[in-house]
C-alpha positions as CSV (number, residue, x, y, z in Angstrom):
1,M,43.3,29.1,109.9
2,Y,40.2,31.3,110.3
3,I,39.3,33.9,112.9
4,S,35.6,34.4,113.7
5,G,34.2,37.9,114.2
6,L,30.9,40.0,114.0
7,Q,30.2,42.9,111.6
8,R,26.9,44.8,111.9
9,G,25.3,41.9,113.6
10,R,26.3,39.4,111.1
11,G,28.9,36.6,111.5
12,L,32.2,37.1,109.6
13,E,35.1,34.9,109.1
14,I,38.5,36.5,107.9
15,K,41.6,34.5,106.8
16,K,44.5,35.4,108.8
17,S,46.4,35.8,105.4
18,N,44.1,38.8,104.6
19,I,45.3,40.9,107.5
20,Y,47.8,43.8,106.5
21,T,49.6,46.5,108.1
22,V,48.9,50.1,107.1
23,S,52.1,50.2,105.0
24,E,51.4,47.0,103.4
25,I,48.0,47.8,102.2
26,T,49.1,51.3,101.1
27,T,51.9,49.6,99.1
28,R,49.5,47.2,97.5
29,I,47.1,50.1,96.5
30,K,50.0,52.0,95.1
31,K,51.2,49.3,93.0
32,L,47.6,48.6,91.6
33,L,46.9,52.2,90.9
34,E,50.2,53.2,89.4
35,V,50.3,50.2,87.1
36,K,46.6,50.7,86.1
37,F,46.7,54.4,85.4
38,I,50.0,55.1,83.8
39,R,49.0,57.4,80.7
40,I,45.6,59.2,81.3
41,G,44.0,62.5,80.5
42,V,41.7,64.2,83.1
43,V,39.5,67.2,82.4
44,G,38.5,69.5,85.3
45,E,38.5,72.9,86.9
46,V,41.7,74.1,88.8
47,S,41.0,74.6,92.5
48,N,43.1,75.6,95.5
49,F,46.2,76.3,93.4
50,R,49.3,76.5,95.6
51,P,52.8,77.1,94.0
52,A,55.6,75.9,96.3
53,S,59.0,77.6,96.9
54,S,60.6,74.5,95.5
55,G,59.0,75.2,92.0
56,H,56.4,72.4,92.3
57,L,52.8,73.2,91.7
58,Y,50.1,71.8,93.9
59,F,46.3,72.1,93.2
60,S,43.2,70.0,92.8
61,L,41.1,69.2,89.7
62,K,37.4,69.2,90.4
63,D,34.1,68.7,88.7
64,K,30.4,68.6,90.0
65,G,30.9,65.3,91.7
66,S,34.4,64.9,92.9
67,L,37.9,66.3,93.7
68,L,41.3,65.0,92.6
69,S,44.6,66.2,94.0
70,A,47.2,67.0,91.5
71,V,50.9,68.1,91.3
72,I,53.2,69.4,88.5
73,F,56.8,68.9,89.5
74,R,59.3,71.5,88.9
75,N,60.8,70.3,85.7
76,D,57.5,70.0,84.0
77,A,56.2,73.3,85.5
78,R,59.0,75.1,83.8
79,R,57.7,74.0,80.5
80,L,54.2,75.6,81.1
81,R,53.6,78.4,78.6
82,F,50.8,80.1,80.7
83,E,50.1,81.0,84.2
84,L,47.8,78.5,86.1
85,Q,45.0,80.1,88.0
86,D,42.1,78.9,90.1
87,G,38.9,78.5,88.1
88,M,40.7,77.5,84.9
89,E,39.2,74.6,82.9
90,V,42.1,72.3,81.8
91,T,43.0,69.0,80.3
92,A,45.8,67.3,82.2
93,W,47.9,64.4,81.0
94,G,49.9,62.2,83.4
95,R,49.7,59.3,85.8
96,I,48.1,58.4,89.1
97,G,50.7,58.3,92.0
98,V,50.1,57.3,95.7
99,Y,51.8,59.4,98.4
100,K,52.6,56.7,101.1
101,P,53.1,58.9,104.1
102,R,49.5,60.0,103.9
103,G,48.0,57.2,102.0
104,S,46.6,59.5,99.4
105,Y,46.5,59.3,95.7
106,Q,47.2,62.3,93.3
107,L,47.4,63.0,89.6
108,I,51.1,63.6,88.6
109,I,50.9,65.8,85.6
110,N,53.6,66.1,82.9
111,R,51.5,68.2,80.4
112,L,48.7,70.6,80.9
113,E,46.4,72.4,78.3
114,P,43.7,75.0,78.9
115,L,40.4,73.7,77.7
116,G,39.1,75.3,74.6
117,V,42.1,77.5,73.9
118,G,45.7,76.5,73.2
119,A,48.4,76.9,75.8
120,L,50.4,79.2,73.6
121,Q,47.4,81.4,72.9
122,L,46.5,81.7,76.5
123,A,50.1,82.4,77.5
124,L,50.2,85.1,74.8
125,E,47.0,86.7,76.0
126,Q,48.3,86.6,79.6
127,L,51.6,88.1,78.8
128,K,50.1,90.8,76.7
129,A,47.8,92.0,79.4
130,K,50.6,92.0,81.9
131,L,53.0,94.0,79.7
132,S,50.3,96.4,78.5
133,A,49.4,97.2,82.2
134,R,53.0,98.2,82.8
135,G,52.8,100.7,79.9
136,L,55.2,98.9,77.5
137,F,52.9,99.3,74.4
138,D,52.0,103.0,75.0
139,A,52.4,105.4,72.1
140,E,54.3,108.0,74.2
141,H,57.3,105.7,74.3
142,K,57.6,105.3,70.5
143,K,60.8,106.9,69.0
144,P,60.9,108.4,65.4
145,L,62.7,106.7,62.7
146,P,65.9,108.4,61.2
147,G,65.2,110.1,57.9
148,L,68.0,108.4,56.1
149,P,70.1,105.9,58.3
150,D,73.7,105.5,57.5
151,R,73.8,102.1,59.0
152,I,71.0,99.5,59.5
153,G,71.2,96.7,62.1
154,I,69.3,93.5,61.3
155,V,68.4,90.8,63.8
156,T,67.4,87.7,62.1
157,S,68.5,84.3,60.7
158,P,71.2,84.5,58.2
159,T,69.9,81.7,56.1
160,G,66.1,82.6,56.1
161,A,64.0,84.2,53.4
162,A,63.5,87.3,55.6
163,I,67.0,88.5,55.2
164,R,67.1,87.9,51.5
165,D,63.9,89.9,51.0
166,I,65.3,92.7,53.3
167,L,68.6,93.0,51.5
168,Q,67.0,92.9,48.0
169,V,64.8,95.9,49.1
170,I,67.7,97.8,50.5
171,N,70.0,97.2,47.4
172,R,67.1,98.2,45.0
173,R,66.1,101.4,47.0
174,F,69.5,102.6,48.2
175,G,72.5,100.3,47.5
176,N,75.1,102.2,49.4
177,I,73.6,102.0,52.9
178,R,75.7,100.0,55.2
179,V,73.9,96.9,56.8
180,I,75.2,95.0,59.8
181,I,73.5,91.5,60.3
182,Y,73.5,90.1,63.7
183,P,72.7,86.4,63.1
184,V,70.4,84.6,65.6
185,P,68.0,81.6,65.5
186,V,64.5,82.7,65.1
187,Q,62.6,79.9,66.6
188,G,63.2,77.0,68.9
189,E,64.6,76.7,72.5
190,G,66.8,79.6,73.5
191,A,65.9,81.7,70.4
192,G,64.3,84.5,72.4
193,A,67.3,85.0,74.7
194,K,69.7,85.4,71.6
195,I,67.2,87.8,69.9
196,A,67.1,89.9,73.1
197,R,71.0,89.8,73.4
198,A,71.3,91.0,69.8
199,V,69.1,94.1,70.4
200,R,71.0,94.9,73.6
201,D,74.5,94.3,71.9
202,F,73.5,97.0,69.1
203,N,72.5,99.5,71.9
204,R,75.8,98.8,73.7
205,W,78.0,99.1,70.6
206,K,75.9,102.2,69.3
207,N,77.1,101.2,65.7
208,V,73.7,101.4,63.9
209,D,70.9,104.1,63.4
210,V,68.0,101.8,63.3
211,I,67.3,98.1,64.1
212,I,65.1,95.6,62.2
213,V,64.0,92.5,64.1
214,S,62.7,90.1,61.5
215,R,61.7,86.6,60.4
216,G,59.4,85.1,57.9
217,G,55.8,83.8,58.6
218,G,55.0,80.7,60.6
219,S,52.6,79.3,63.2
220,L,52.3,80.7,66.7
221,E,54.8,78.2,67.9
222,D,57.3,79.2,65.1
223,L,57.0,82.9,66.0
224,W,56.9,82.3,69.8
225,A,60.5,83.7,70.4
226,F,59.2,87.1,69.5
227,N,56.5,86.9,72.1
228,E,59.0,86.2,75.0
229,E,59.1,88.8,77.7
230,D,63.0,89.1,77.5
231,V,62.6,90.1,73.9
232,V,59.9,92.5,74.4
233,M,61.8,94.2,77.2
234,S,65.0,94.6,75.1
235,I,63.0,96.2,72.4
236,F,61.2,98.6,74.8
237,D,64.5,99.5,76.5
238,S,66.3,100.1,73.1
239,E,67.6,103.7,72.8
240,I,68.0,102.9,69.0
241,P,64.6,102.8,67.1
242,V,63.4,99.3,66.4
243,I,61.2,98.0,63.5
244,S,59.4,94.7,64.1
245,A,59.1,92.9,60.8
246,V,57.9,89.5,61.9
247,G,55.8,87.1,60.0
248,H,53.2,88.0,57.3
249,E,50.6,90.7,57.5
250,I,48.0,88.6,59.4
251,D,50.6,87.6,62.0
252,W,51.3,89.6,65.1
253,T,53.6,89.2,68.1
254,L,54.2,91.2,71.3
255,S,57.4,92.6,69.6
256,D,55.1,94.3,67.1
257,F,53.5,96.1,70.1
258,A,56.8,97.1,71.8
259,A,58.6,98.3,68.6
260,D,58.7,101.8,67.6
261,L,57.1,100.7,64.2
262,R,55.5,97.5,63.1
263,A,56.0,96.3,59.5
264,P,53.6,93.7,58.0
265,T,56.4,91.8,56.4
266,P,60.2,91.8,56.3
267,S,60.2,93.5,52.9
268,A,57.9,96.3,54.2
269,G,60.3,96.8,57.1
270,A,63.1,97.5,54.7
271,E,60.9,99.8,52.7
272,L,59.8,101.8,55.8
273,V,63.3,102.5,56.9
274,V,65.1,103.0,53.5
275,A,63.7,105.5,51.0
276,R,64.2,105.0,47.3
277,K,67.4,106.7,46.1
278,S,65.7,107.9,43.1
279,D,62.9,109.5,45.1
280,L,65.6,111.3,47.3
281,Q,67.4,112.4,44.2
282,A,64.2,113.8,42.7
283,S,63.6,115.7,46.0
284,V,67.1,117.0,45.9
285,D,66.7,118.2,42.3
286,I,63.5,120.0,43.4
287,L,65.2,121.7,46.3
288,Q,68.2,122.6,44.1
289,R,66.0,124.3,41.6
290,R,64.2,126.0,44.3
291,L,67.5,127.2,45.8
292,D,68.7,128.4,42.5
293,K,65.5,130.4,42.0
294,D,65.6,132.0,45.4
295,M,69.3,132.8,45.1
296,A,68.7,134.4,41.6
297,H,65.8,136.5,43.1
298,R,68.0,137.4,46.1
299,L,70.9,138.4,43.9
300,T,68.6,140.6,41.7
301,D,67.2,142.3,44.8
302,L,70.7,143.0,46.1
303,R,71.9,144.3,42.8
304,G,69.1,146.6,42.6
305,R,69.8,148.0,46.1
306,V,73.5,148.4,45.2
307,E,72.5,150.4,42.0
308,R,70.2,152.5,44.0
309,A,72.9,153.2,46.5
310,C,75.4,154.1,43.8
311,R,72.9,156.7,42.4
312,S,72.4,158.2,45.9
313,A,73.6,161.8,46.3
314,I,75.0,160.9,49.7
315,L,77.7,158.8,48.2
316,H,78.7,161.6,45.8
317,D,78.7,164.2,48.6
318,P,79.5,162.6,52.0
319,S,79.7,166.0,53.7
320,R,76.0,166.2,53.5
321,I,75.7,163.5,56.0
322,L,78.0,165.3,58.3
323,R,76.1,168.6,58.0
324,Q,72.9,166.7,58.8
325,Y,74.5,165.4,62.0
326,Q,75.9,168.8,62.9
327,Q,72.3,170.4,62.5
328,Q,71.0,167.6,64.6
329,L,73.6,168.2,67.3
330,D,72.8,172.0,67.3
331,E,69.2,171.2,67.9
332,L,70.0,168.8,70.7
333,N,72.3,171.5,72.4
334,T,69.3,174.0,72.2
335,R,66.9,171.6,73.7
336,L,69.3,170.7,76.4
337,G,69.9,174.4,77.3
338,L,66.1,174.9,77.6
339,L,65.7,171.8,79.6
340,V,68.4,172.9,82.0
341,R,67.1,176.4,82.5
342,H,63.6,174.9,83.1
343,R,64.9,172.5,85.6
344,L,66.8,175.4,87.5
345,K,63.7,177.6,87.6
346,L,61.6,174.7,89.0
347,A,64.2,174.1,91.6
348,R,64.4,177.6,92.7
349,S,60.6,177.8,93.0
350,Q,60.7,174.7,95.3
351,V,63.5,176.2,97.4
352,E,61.5,179.5,97.8
353,S,58.4,177.5,98.8
354,L,60.4,175.5,101.4
355,R,61.9,178.7,102.7
356,E,58.4,180.3,103.3
357,R,57.2,177.1,105.0
358,L,60.2,177.2,107.3
359,D,59.5,180.9,108.1
360,I,56.0,180.1,109.1
361,L,57.2,177.3,111.4
362,N,60.1,179.3,112.9
363,P,59.1,180.2,116.5
364,L,61.3,183.5,116.3
365,A,59.1,184.8,113.6
366,I,56.2,184.9,116.2
367,L,58.2,187.1,118.4
368,S,58.2,189.8,115.7
369,R,54.6,190.1,116.1
370,G,54.8,191.2,119.9
371,Y,55.0,187.8,121.5
372,S,57.6,186.5,123.9
373,F,58.3,183.6,126.0
374,T,59.8,183.2,129.5
375,R,62.1,180.6,131.3
376,S,62.6,180.0,134.9
377,L,66.1,180.5,136.3
378,P,68.4,178.8,136.7
379,D,66.9,175.6,135.2
380,G,65.9,177.5,131.9
381,M,62.5,175.6,131.7
382,I,59.9,177.4,129.6
383,L,57.0,178.6,131.7
384,T,53.5,177.7,130.7
385,S,51.9,178.3,134.1
386,S,52.5,180.5,137.2
387,A,52.5,177.5,139.4
388,G,55.7,177.0,141.1
389,L,56.9,180.6,141.0
390,K,57.8,182.4,144.2
391,P,58.6,185.9,145.0
392,G,62.4,186.5,145.1
393,G,62.9,184.1,142.1
394,Q,64.4,185.0,138.7
395,V,63.0,184.5,135.2
396,E,64.3,185.2,131.7
397,T,62.0,186.8,129.0
398,T,63.0,186.5,125.4
399,L,61.9,189.2,123.0
400,K,62.4,189.8,119.3
401,D,65.7,191.6,119.8
402,G,67.0,190.5,123.2
403,R,66.4,189.2,126.6
404,I,65.3,190.6,129.9
405,I,66.1,189.0,133.4
406,S,63.6,189.9,136.1
407,R,63.2,189.3,139.8
408,I,59.7,188.2,140.9
409,I,58.0,190.5,143.6
410,E,54.6,189.0,143.6
411,V,52.8,186.0,142.0
412,E,49.1,186.6,141.3
């Protein structure tokens, strides 16, 4: 059966069997795309990166001509070694999937690599920048190593070459130092968490004076456990000094930056923390000879002082010391008497001066020179003016040697 129709002015005939619902056509497209593009790699630039609370990562891959939606589901996102960012050039491996509710297709990614640099290298650089910005690698946080530790804690694999090298160096240099080995895996899944726990356990137990975190050389992947943030933080937080002796001299890990001291090899780590017993013995011998020499010199000096004291006349006639003290006492008594008499003379002079000043200020002394003062009666107010006085009133006049009471006859 055919249905006639028009399209842009031209005749069109469509079979009824070619008419689909939206769901049907979407399903057909989904089957075609998902079968055709099962394992593909796509190169592009990350754009519109949106991490979801569910743990899924949504973004787009773009180039100059097109844009492709992409998603990394939670389980695959957990395996990413680096932080995804907008503008990053990547190579993505996965498959094409169609999201039926919107009829859109997207690249479902199960592996992602930064373009031009390995994922681990990029992750290492990103984490180093992050931890460095927090001050974890600053020199001010470094602790000094003990001069001669009594007990050394070693965090490493019990079967690797690193532990054999470390023990050989310790036995050769100072065989009676105690060593406590905390066995851990040094690579692979979960190794970082066990290394971090070992460092924290030593700090919790406080049973060692210094910790060596070590393993032999290897690739970046092999050494990755010593780059994990948990391991770096455990070393930074350690109250016990930590030496990082990981890999060979050309290798470096973030543990090296966080540790109080970095050793280029496991053997070098043991050499840095354990001095040669023979060198220490030589130093002790030098100090012993220096002490003997100093003590001999000191004894000679003391013996001379004792001999001089024995020849002293004072020891033969102790009364001479008493006579000297008696003479000093007499001199002090004489000086004290002179000082007391001088002070008394000065005090008398000050008293006489004060008496003269009081006499000058005494109003009665003025009366001896022919002056007097008069009070009105009966209130006793000193008169300074004739105002207010009336005939018949009484006044009292004070002279040098007595008083006169007068009655007023006239006020002029």
